[in-house]
Steps between C-alpha positions, in 0.01 A plus 500: 500500500228408254361151447289355219244228571580185299159326522152607608419376849258576783546581866244526778403861563573626850323769698707628794709182486202263498430292189162560337307264273602706197809449288727747322635415155862591430524523121780366283719787380394741775782708647547525877757697693685454828588825674777327694776275370414135545777314679587131457392425856159676478208264557220752430487777241261784428427600142289791378322558170441834330126448558559528875468127561762331715612146573660360812635165379764244586843523341439151363191620311691803371775275362243264344257747341702817428817602319702815549448747217609848395 
């Protein structure tokens, strides 16, 4: 499944699961992909970008900031 970001937002950057002082900007209109189907009961999702970047975010944030796209 592919998802389009609805609004630019920032997340703390993580290094080996530990938050750093840096932030990562997720840009409005950027396309992210989930390799696995996202189920209604999922609480965490992983999205990847063609640049090699990846996000591990809550399902709530996915529903708020992304929409499914073709």
